C-alpha positions as CSV (number, residue, x, y, z in Angstrom):
1,X,6.1,-19.9,41.1
2,X,9.5,-20.1,39.7
3,X,10.2,-23.4,38.2
4,X,12.8,-26.0,39.5
5,X,15.6,-26.4,37.1
6,X,16.6,-29.9,36.6
7,X,19.9,-31.1,35.0
8,X,19.8,-34.5,33.8
9,X,23.1,-36.7,33.6
10,X,22.5,-39.6,31.3
11,X,19.7,-39.8,28.7
12,X,19.6,-43.7,28.4
13,X,16.8,-45.8,29.2
14,X,15.9,-44.3,32.5
15,X,17.1,-40.8,31.5
16,X,14.8,-40.9,28.4
17,X,11.8,-42.1,30.3
18,X,12.5,-39.4,33.0
19,X,12.2,-36.8,30.3
20,X,9.2,-38.2,28.6
21,X,7.1,-38.6,31.8
22,X,8.0,-35.1,33.0
23,X,6.8,-33.6,29.6
24,X,3.6,-35.7,29.5
25,X,2.6,-35.3,33.2
26,X,4.1,-32.0,33.5
27,X,1.0,-30.1,34.7
28,X,-0.1,-32.8,37.0
29,X,3.4,-33.1,38.6
30,X,3.3,-29.4,39.2
31,X,-0.1,-29.4,40.9
32,X,1.6,-31.9,43.2
33,X,5.1,-30.4,43.8
34,X,3.8,-26.7,44.1
35,X,5.7,-25.4,41.1
36,X,7.0,-26.8,37.5
37,X,9.7,-29.0,37.3
38,X,11.6,-28.4,34.3
39,X,14.7,-30.3,32.6
40,X,16.6,-27.3,31.4
41,X,20.1,-29.0,30.7
42,X,20.9,-32.5,29.9
43,X,24.5,-34.3,29.5
44,X,24.8,-37.4,27.0
45,X,27.7,-38.7,25.0
46,X,24.9,-39.3,22.1
47,X,23.5,-35.6,21.9
48,X,21.3,-36.7,18.9
49,X,19.6,-39.4,21.1
50,X,19.3,-37.0,23.9
51,X,17.6,-34.3,21.7
52,X,15.0,-37.0,20.8
53,X,13.9,-37.2,24.6
54,X,14.4,-34.0,25.9
55,X,13.0,-31.9,22.9
56,X,14.0,-28.4,21.7
57,X,14.8,-25.6,24.4
58,X,17.0,-27.9,26.5
59,X,20.7,-27.0,26.4
60,X,22.7,-30.2,25.7
61,X,26.4,-31.0,26.5
62,X,28.5,-34.4,26.3
63,X,30.3,-33.4,29.5
64,X,28.2,-34.0,32.4
65,X,30.1,-31.6,34.7
66,X,28.9,-28.7,32.7
67,X,25.5,-29.6,34.4
68,X,27.1,-29.7,37.7
69,X,28.8,-26.5,37.7
70,X,25.5,-24.5,35.8
71,X,24.6,-22.0,38.8
72,X,20.8,-22.1,37.3
73,X,20.5,-25.9,37.9
74,X,18.6,-26.7,41.1
75,X,18.7,-30.5,41.1
76,X,21.2,-32.8,39.4
77,X,19.7,-36.1,38.5
78,X,22.5,-38.8,37.8
79,X,21.6,-41.5,35.4
80,X,25.0,-42.5,34.3
81,X,25.7,-45.6,36.6
82,X,28.8,-47.3,38.0
83,X,30.9,-45.5,40.6
84,X,33.8,-43.6,38.9
85,X,32.3,-40.8,37.1
86,X,29.1,-40.9,38.7
87,X,30.6,-40.8,42.2
88,X,32.8,-37.4,41.2
89,X,29.5,-36.1,39.7
90,X,27.4,-36.4,42.8
91,X,30.3,-35.2,45.2
92,X,30.7,-32.3,42.9
93,X,27.1,-31.2,42.7
94,X,26.7,-31.8,46.6
95,X,29.9,-29.4,47.1
96,X,28.2,-26.8,44.6
97,X,25.0,-26.9,46.9
98,X,22.8,-28.7,44.6
99,X,20.4,-31.4,45.3
100,X,20.9,-34.9,43.8
101,X,18.5,-37.6,42.5
102,X,20.1,-40.9,41.5
103,X,19.0,-44.4,40.5
104,X,22.6,-45.7,41.3
105,X,22.2,-48.5,43.7
106,X,25.9,-49.5,43.3
107,X,26.9,-45.9,44.1
108,X,24.7,-45.7,47.1
109,X,25.4,-49.1,48.6
110,X,29.2,-48.6,48.3
111,X,29.8,-45.1,48.9
112,X,26.4,-43.9,50.4
113,X,28.1,-43.0,53.9
114,X,30.7,-40.6,52.1
115,X,27.8,-39.2,50.2
116,X,25.5,-38.7,52.8
117,X,27.9,-37.3,55.2
118,X,28.7,-34.6,52.7
119,X,25.1,-33.8,51.7
120,X,24.4,-33.3,55.4
121,X,27.2,-31.0,55.9
122,X,26.1,-29.0,52.7
123,X,22.6,-29.0,53.9
124,X,21.3,-30.7,50.6
125,X,19.3,-33.9,49.5
126,X,20.4,-36.9,48.1
127,X,17.4,-39.1,47.0
128,X,17.6,-42.5,45.8
129,X,14.1,-44.1,45.7
130,X,14.9,-45.4,41.9
131,X,17.9,-47.3,43.1
132,X,16.0,-49.9,44.7
133,X,13.2,-52.0,43.1
134,X,12.6,-49.6,40.1
135,X,9.2,-48.3,40.1
136,X,8.3,-49.7,43.6
137,X,8.0,-46.9,46.3
138,X,9.8,-49.1,49.0
139,X,12.4,-46.6,50.1
140,X,9.8,-44.2,51.0
141,X,7.5,-46.9,52.7
142,X,10.7,-48.0,54.9
143,X,11.9,-44.4,55.7
144,X,8.5,-42.8,56.2
145,X,5.4,-45.0,56.0
146,X,6.6,-47.6,58.6
147,X,8.6,-45.1,60.9
148,X,6.5,-46.2,63.9
149,X,7.7,-49.7,63.6
150,X,10.7,-51.7,64.8
151,X,11.6,-53.4,61.6
152,X,12.3,-57.1,62.3
153,X,13.5,-58.1,58.8
154,X,13.3,-57.3,55.1
155,X,12.9,-59.9,52.2
156,X,13.1,-59.0,48.8
157,X,12.8,-60.5,45.2
158,X,14.6,-57.5,43.8
159,X,16.5,-58.7,40.6
160,X,14.2,-59.3,37.5
161,X,16.7,-61.1,35.5
162,X,17.2,-63.9,38.2
163,X,13.5,-64.1,38.8
164,X,12.6,-64.5,35.4
165,X,15.2,-67.4,34.9
166,X,14.0,-69.2,38.0
167,X,10.3,-68.9,36.9
168,X,11.3,-70.3,33.6
169,X,13.2,-73.1,34.9
170,X,10.2,-74.1,37.2
171,X,7.5,-73.8,34.4
172,X,9.5,-75.5,31.7
173,X,11.9,-77.8,33.8
174,X,14.7,-76.4,31.6
175,X,18.4,-76.3,32.7
176,X,19.9,-72.8,33.9
177,X,22.0,-72.5,30.8
178,X,19.1,-72.8,28.4
179,X,17.1,-70.3,30.3
180,X,20.0,-68.0,30.5
181,X,20.2,-68.0,26.8
182,X,16.6,-67.2,26.4
183,X,16.7,-64.3,28.9
184,X,19.5,-62.8,26.7
185,X,17.7,-63.5,23.6
186,X,14.7,-61.5,25.0
187,X,16.9,-58.7,26.4
188,X,16.1,-59.5,30.1
189,X,19.9,-60.5,30.6
190,X,23.0,-58.7,29.6
191,X,25.7,-60.4,27.4
192,X,27.8,-60.7,30.7
193,X,25.0,-61.4,33.2
194,X,27.3,-62.0,36.2
195,X,26.1,-58.9,38.1
196,X,22.7,-60.2,38.0
197,X,22.8,-63.9,38.3
198,X,25.5,-64.1,40.9
199,X,23.4,-61.8,43.3
200,X,25.6,-58.5,43.1
201,X,22.7,-56.3,41.9
202,X,20.3,-57.6,44.6
203,X,22.9,-57.3,47.4
204,X,23.4,-53.6,46.3
205,X,19.7,-53.0,46.7
206,X,19.2,-55.1,49.8
207,X,22.2,-53.1,51.4
208,X,20.4,-49.9,51.1
209,X,17.2,-51.2,52.4
210,X,19.0,-52.8,55.6
211,X,20.5,-49.5,56.4
212,X,17.0,-47.7,56.2
213,X,15.3,-50.6,58.2
214,X,17.9,-50.9,61.0
215,X,19.5,-47.4,61.2
216,X,22.9,-48.7,60.4
217,X,25.6,-47.4,57.9
218,X,25.5,-49.0,54.5
219,X,27.8,-52.0,54.5
220,X,27.8,-53.7,51.1
221,X,31.4,-55.1,51.5
222,X,29.8,-57.2,54.5
223,X,26.8,-58.7,52.4
224,X,26.8,-62.3,51.7
225,X,26.3,-63.3,48.1
226,X,25.4,-66.5,46.5
227,X,23.9,-66.5,43.0
228,X,21.9,-69.0,40.9
229,X,24.2,-70.2,38.4
230,X,24.9,-73.6,40.1
231,X,21.2,-74.2,40.8
232,X,19.7,-77.3,39.4
233,X,16.4,-78.3,37.8
234,X,16.2,-81.0,40.3
235,X,16.1,-79.0,43.2
236,X,13.2,-76.7,41.8
237,X,11.5,-80.0,41.2
238,X,12.1,-81.3,44.7
239,X,11.2,-78.0,46.1
240,X,8.0,-77.9,44.4
241,X,7.2,-81.4,45.7
242,X,7.7,-80.4,49.3
243,X,5.5,-77.3,48.7
244,X,8.2,-74.7,48.2
245,X,9.3,-72.4,45.5
246,X,13.0,-71.2,45.0
247,X,13.9,-67.7,44.6
248,X,17.0,-65.4,44.7
249,X,16.1,-63.9,47.9
250,X,17.7,-60.8,49.5
251,X,17.2,-61.3,53.3
252,X,18.1,-58.8,56.2
253,X,17.0,-59.6,59.6
254,X,17.6,-58.0,63.1
255,X,19.2,-60.6,65.5
256,X,20.0,-60.1,69.1
257,X,23.7,-60.2,68.1
258,X,23.5,-58.1,64.9
259,X,22.3,-58.0,61.4
260,X,21.7,-60.5,58.7
261,X,22.7,-59.4,55.1
262,X,22.5,-62.1,52.6
263,X,21.5,-62.9,49.2
264,X,21.0,-66.5,48.0
265,X,18.7,-68.9,46.3
266,X,16.0,-69.4,48.8
267,X,13.0,-72.0,49.3
268,X,9.9,-70.1,50.1
269,X,6.5,-71.9,50.9
270,X,4.4,-71.9,47.8
271,X,1.3,-70.3,49.6
272,X,3.2,-67.1,50.3
273,X,2.2,-64.2,48.2
274,X,5.8,-63.3,47.6
275,X,6.7,-67.0,46.3
276,X,4.3,-66.1,43.5
277,X,6.1,-63.1,41.9
278,X,7.1,-64.4,38.9
279,X,8.9,-63.4,35.7
280,X,10.7,-60.2,35.7
281,X,8.5,-58.6,38.6
282,X,10.1,-57.6,41.8
283,X,8.6,-57.8,45.5
284,X,9.7,-56.6,48.9
285,X,8.3,-58.0,52.1
286,X,8.8,-56.0,55.2
287,X,7.8,-57.2,58.9
288,X,7.4,-54.5,61.3
289,X,6.5,-55.2,65.1
290,X,3.6,-52.9,64.7
291,X,2.0,-53.3,61.5
292,X,3.0,-56.9,60.7
293,X,4.0,-58.1,57.1
294,X,3.6,-55.5,54.3
295,X,4.3,-56.2,50.7
296,X,5.3,-53.9,47.9
297,X,5.1,-55.3,44.4
298,X,5.6,-54.1,40.9
299,X,8.2,-53.8,38.0
300,X,11.8,-53.3,39.2
301,X,13.2,-51.9,36.0
302,X,12.2,-50.2,32.8
303,X,12.1,-46.8,31.3
304,X,8.9,-45.3,32.7
305,X,8.5,-47.4,35.8
306,X,12.0,-46.3,37.1
307,X,11.2,-42.8,36.0
308,X,8.5,-42.7,38.3
309,X,10.6,-43.2,40.9
310,X,13.0,-40.5,39.8
311,X,10.2,-38.0,39.5
312,X,8.8,-38.9,42.8
313,X,12.1,-37.8,44.4
314,X,12.3,-34.7,42.0
315,X,8.8,-33.9,43.7
316,X,9.9,-34.4,47.2
317,X,13.0,-32.2,46.8
318,X,11.0,-29.4,45.1
319,X,8.5,-29.5,48.2
320,X,11.2,-29.3,50.5
321,X,13.5,-27.0,48.6
322,X,13.4,-24.1,51.0
323,X,12.9,-26.2,54.1
324,X,15.1,-26.0,57.0
325,X,17.7,-29.1,56.4
326,X,17.2,-29.9,60.1
327,X,13.5,-30.7,59.7
328,X,13.8,-33.1,56.5
329,X,13.6,-36.7,56.4
330,X,17.2,-38.3,57.1
331,X,18.8,-40.1,54.1
332,X,18.6,-43.2,55.9
333,X,15.6,-42.8,58.2
334,X,17.4,-42.3,61.3
335,X,19.0,-39.2,62.5
336,X,22.7,-39.1,61.5
337,X,23.6,-38.9,65.3
338,X,21.4,-41.8,66.3
339,X,22.7,-44.4,63.9
340,X,23.2,-48.0,65.5
341,X,26.7,-49.7,65.5
342,X,25.2,-53.1,65.0
343,X,27.6,-55.6,63.2
344,X,26.9,-57.5,60.1
345,X,26.8,-61.3,61.2
346,X,29.1,-63.6,59.2
347,X,27.3,-66.0,57.1
348,X,28.4,-68.9,59.6
349,X,26.2,-67.1,62.5
350,X,23.0,-66.9,60.3
351,X,19.9,-69.0,61.6
352,X,17.5,-70.2,59.3
353,X,16.0,-73.5,57.9
354,X,17.7,-75.6,55.1
355,X,17.1,-77.8,52.3
356,X,19.8,-80.6,51.7
357,X,19.9,-82.9,48.9
358,X,22.4,-85.9,48.8
359,X,22.7,-89.0,46.7
360,X,23.3,-92.3,48.8
361,X,23.7,-95.9,48.5
362,X,20.2,-97.5,48.7
363,X,21.2,-99.9,51.4
364,X,19.9,-100.4,55.0
365,X,21.2,-97.9,57.9
366,X,22.0,-95.0,55.7
367,X,19.3,-92.7,56.9
368,X,20.0,-93.7,60.6
369,X,23.6,-92.6,60.1
370,X,22.5,-89.1,58.4
371,X,20.1,-88.3,61.1
372,X,22.5,-89.1,63.9
373,X,25.0,-86.7,62.4
374,X,22.4,-84.0,62.1
375,X,21.1,-84.7,65.8
376,X,24.6,-84.4,67.0
377,X,24.8,-81.0,65.4
378,X,21.3,-79.9,67.1
379,X,19.7,-79.8,63.8
380,X,16.2,-81.1,63.7
381,X,14.4,-82.4,60.6
382,X,11.1,-81.1,59.4
383,X,10.5,-83.3,56.6
384,X,12.2,-85.6,54.1
385,X,11.8,-87.0,50.7
386,X,13.4,-90.1,49.3
387,X,13.7,-91.0,45.7
388,X,15.1,-94.1,43.9
389,X,18.0,-93.1,41.3
390,X,19.0,-96.2,39.8
391,X,22.1,-98.3,40.3
392,X,21.4,-99.0,43.9
393,X,21.4,-95.4,44.6
394,X,19.0,-93.1,46.0
395,X,18.4,-89.4,46.4
396,X,17.5,-88.1,49.8
397,X,16.0,-84.6,50.5
398,X,16.1,-83.2,53.9
399,X,14.3,-80.0,55.3
400,X,15.5,-79.0,58.6
401,X,14.1,-76.7,61.2
402,X,16.1,-73.6,62.3
403,X,19.6,-74.2,62.8
404,X,22.9,-72.3,62.6
405,X,24.8,-72.3,59.5
406,X,28.2,-73.2,60.8
407,X,26.3,-76.3,62.6
408,X,24.7,-77.3,59.3
409,X,28.1,-76.9,57.4
410,X,29.8,-79.2,60.0
411,X,27.3,-81.8,59.7
412,X,27.4,-81.7,55.9
413,X,31.1,-82.2,56.1
414,X,30.6,-85.3,58.3
415,X,27.9,-86.6,56.0
416,X,30.0,-86.3,52.9
417,X,32.8,-88.4,54.5
418,X,30.2,-91.4,54.9
419,X,31.1,-94.4,52.6
420,X,27.4,-94.4,51.9
421,X,27.3,-90.9,50.3
422,X,27.9,-90.1,46.7
423,X,29.5,-86.6,46.0
424,X,28.6,-83.4,47.6
425,X,25.6,-82.4,49.4
426,X,23.5,-79.7,47.9
427,X,22.5,-76.9,50.7
428,X,19.9,-74.1,50.1
429,X,18.4,-71.9,52.7
430,X,14.7,-71.8,53.4
431,X,12.7,-69.1,54.9
432,X,9.1,-69.3,55.9
433,X,8.5,-65.5,56.1
434,X,5.7,-65.6,58.6
435,X,3.7,-62.5,58.9
C-alpha cells in the first residue's frame, strides 16, 4: 500500500530519536500499521544535524512552514516545543487538512481546547501521547483502555528532574541546593530548572490527564502549583520516620462539587508501589471504579522512549487515515458534545491529609494548645512525632486525618500566633492513594 508521508518539524533529541526508530523498526511498524510510515521531509535550524538523523533522500528545510504547506505530507510531527511557532505550525497544519502528532505538553495544556475544536471541524486527528510521561502509554490507557470506568482520581510522578532530586535528598540526606547542582551536572536539570522544580512541567501533564479522565476542557490556568525548591531535608527525614516518602505529586480527583487539580510535594506511604518510583523514572496511578487502581511506569523522557510514543501515534493515525471522522476516538476521550462543565476547585477547597512541622518551646501545655486549635478547626490527628531540638525547644510533627485546606490554613495561622511557637509552620499534603 501507499506509504504515509511524515513531515518532521524539529530534529532535536526526540525528533532524532523518532527518525532513528522509524528507520530501525520500519518493517515491524509497517506490519502493525498496514503500510509504511516514512519521513520524507524534515525541518530544523541545524540542517547538518538533521541530515545525520534522517539520512539521505529526505528533503530538508530550515522553515517548518515548508513542511506544513507541502501537499505530499500526510502527517506533521511537531517537536519544536513552546507555544509560539509551534502553535502557528499546528493550526496551519490542521487548516491544510493534515493530521498532527505532537510531544508538546505546554501547547496542549494551554491551547488544547482551541486546537481540538479546529481539528474536529477539519476532520483531522491531533495525537499527543508523547506529551505526557514520555514513553509511558498513559494517554491511550486513559482514553481507551479504561473507557468502561468512572475515573475517581489520577496521581502521577511525572517530572523526572524533581523525582531525581527528591530521591537523592532522601538517600544522601543532602540539601536541595546541593542535589540540584548535581542534577545539573548530570544533565537531568536545565541551567534554569524553574519549569521542572516549581511544578510547571508536571502541571501541564496533569492538566491533560485530568481532561481525559473526567471529560472536561483543558484548564491549566486553574491548576495549583507548588514546587520542591523550599523543601527541607528535615521533612524528608521525619516523613521516613513516620513511614512516608515525599514525592512531587500531580493529583487530580473527582469530588461532588468539582475537580481537584494540583501539583505539590506530597507524602505517600512508603509501602505504596508509586512511592518507590525513584530517580528520573515516572509513574501514573489511576483509580477507576470498575478496575480499581492501575499503575503505569517507565521512562518519562529521553530520545527513544519518547519516540516510542510519537511513533505509536503515527501508527494510530495511519490505521485511521481513511476512517470516518465520526468513528474515531475523541481527542479527550469523551464526545465533544458530551464534555462536562465541572469546575476546578480552588486549593482552599481541597480535602486531603496533612503533615505539619513546627518548632515550639519545650514546656508544659504547648501540645494541649496546639491540639485544641486543631480540634476547633475540625482537624483530627492521625499521628505525632516530638523531637528535642536543644535550647529548650522541640520540633513537633503532626499528621492529620482528612481535612479541608482552608481549615488547616486557619488553624496554622492561629498556631503561629501562640507565644510558644517559634517561626512558621511547615505544611505538606499527604495522600494515602488507597486502591
